C-alpha positions, 0 to 999 in steps of 0.5 A: 500500500502506497510503496509499502507491505504490510503484514496480516494474520493469515487466520484463514487457510492461507487468507486474512479473514474478518480483519485478523485474529481479534476483529472488530466484532471480538472488541467492547465497542463505547456507547456514544448515544442510546435513545428508545430506537437509536443507539450509536457505537464507536471503537478506535482501532490503533495504528498497528492494531492486526498489521492495519495502518493507521489510527482508525475511528469505526461508528456504528448507528443502529436505528428502529425505524417502524418495522425495519432495523437501519444499519449505519457505518462509518469511518476515518483513518489518519492514514489509508488503510482498507476497511470495510464493514458489514454487519454478519447477523444469521437469520432463520425466521422460523425461529433460532432453533427451529433447524435449517433455513432450507424450505426459507425463500431467498431472492437477490436483485444481481444478474451476476456474481463474482465466482471464488477459488476454492478458498473463497478468494473471488477470482477477478471476474462477474460471471451471470448467473443465468443458467446455473444455480446462482440465479435467486432473481426469483423468489427460491427455497434455500434449499432447491439448488444448494447441493447442485452439482455445481462447482462453486457450490460444491467447493462452499459447502452451499452458498458463500459468494459476492452477488453484484447488485443491479442498479447504483444508490439505496435500494433493494438488494433482496428479499427472505421469507418463510411460509411457516411462521409468516415473517419476511424480511427485505434486505436494503443497501447502497453498496454494489455487493452483498455476500450471502453466506448459508451457514455452511460450516456451523456445527453445534454453535452455541446459541441462544436458551442453550441452543447448537446451531448446525449446518444451513441453520442461519443466513447471512447477509453482508453487504459490501 
């Protein structure tokens, strides 16, 4: 970066994932503001932390607006540095301990996606979803194609890819729904892409009320 080499932790096969050995998701954030419908949290990452240049101040605002939950991210650094903040919540609209989400329906407003190598790093190309199991432009049960004989799904154990979202600016990226519970959600973002991860590597992860979450028992929508 700017002619200087920085060394980051290798913590996922040959790669650096989630910001390092102790990423922002494992840090204590300061509460700057707390009201009935809004929480503002901040975090300062000192120069050199996890190998990254620059003292960086990150801020995230969680706001309830009717039936919507809005997440807004900001970050400022005193040196050039890579920074890409997103949300990694797992959703299961049938209830957190109801088993896999494979019968729940997903829709992603994207004509293309970014295929990856065997370690989940994008190859640098955008491929059309047309005619592939990555075509989720119409509501489709997650389990419909997740075990298809398709190289991208085989190597990732399911969906764990970035979709190149249609349009620009703040717009609808997709939706997720469950017929059994009658619950549905829409995802909006101003980001160009959205990583969708179908919990392929969950293995008895401890959760709420003593539940153990297994493979495909939650799904993430990581706008980026």
